[in-house]
N, C-alpha and C positions, 0 to 999 in steps of 0.2 A: 468561529469556533464556539465564541459566545453563544450564536443564535443557535447552533444545535445545542448545546448543551441544557438551552429551556426547550428541548423536545422530550428531553426525559421524562421518567422512566420508560426505556422501551421496553417490549414485550409481546407478547402474543396480539395482544387489539394496539399492538402501537410497536409497529417492526420498524428497525434499526434503517437508516437511510442507506441505499448504494451510491456512491459515488462509481464516475465513470473519466479514466485519463485514456487519451488515444492518442498512439505515435509516441508513448514513452520509451528512452533509451534508457538500459541499466549500463551506466557506463563500468562498473565493475563485476566479476562472478559474484553471485549472491552467497554468504557466509552461513553454512549451517553449522547449527547448533543444537548439542543433547541429539545425535541423526536425528530428528522428524523434523524440525522447524529451520527456518535460514531466515537469514536480514537481509535490505536489501537496502539501494537509496540512489534516486533519480534529481535528473536536475531541472527545473523549471527554463524558460526562454530567457529569464533573466540570470542562470548561473546559482540559483540559491538550491539548496539543498534539503531535498525532504526525504528521512528516514523511515524505513517499512518493515513490517516483519511479516513473515506467513505461519501461521500454527498447523503443525503437521502436515507440511505437502514438500517436506525437500523431497520426495520421487517423483516430485513436480520441478524442477526447478528451472526456470524460463532462461532463457540462452542471455547473453549480454550482446553488446552494440547489438541489437538487431530491435526495430522496432517493434513495440509490444503496447495492448488495449489491456488497461487495468480495470479491475472491479475492485473497490476500496471501501473498507468503514474509516472514519475518521476517527482518531481518540487522541488526549491528552496525554504522556508519559510523562512520569513527574519519579525526576532519578537525581541523586547528588543535587539537592535544591534546588533544580532547573525543571523547567517545563516547558518540554516539545512538542509539536502534532507530530503522531505519526499516523503513516498508513497500517493499517489491518488488510492484505491481502484476501478478498474472498475468492478472485478465478484471476486467470489471465491469455489471451491468446496472442498469436504473433498478431500483428496489424496487419489486416486485409486492405488493399488499396482499392479506391472508388475509384475508376476507367469506367 
């Protein structure tokens, strides 16, 4: 995240990087808030939980317990004197098996 912070400021001539996560499973149903946004969390292979938010995407809730591919931006979330990495969802799809 420190290296990513060094790439700021993002704008027209310096697009914000989009990262891909493949085969991610949402263990729990996304939590809709304010009727238009949703929160979600995923766990990595070590069991570490990553938290995310999707702005104005509540009409496109991804299924839980299904492998998904996510496109995300990475941001710091400063809340209650804590600093946590947060995923900001750009788009998602169900994982397509590569056979």
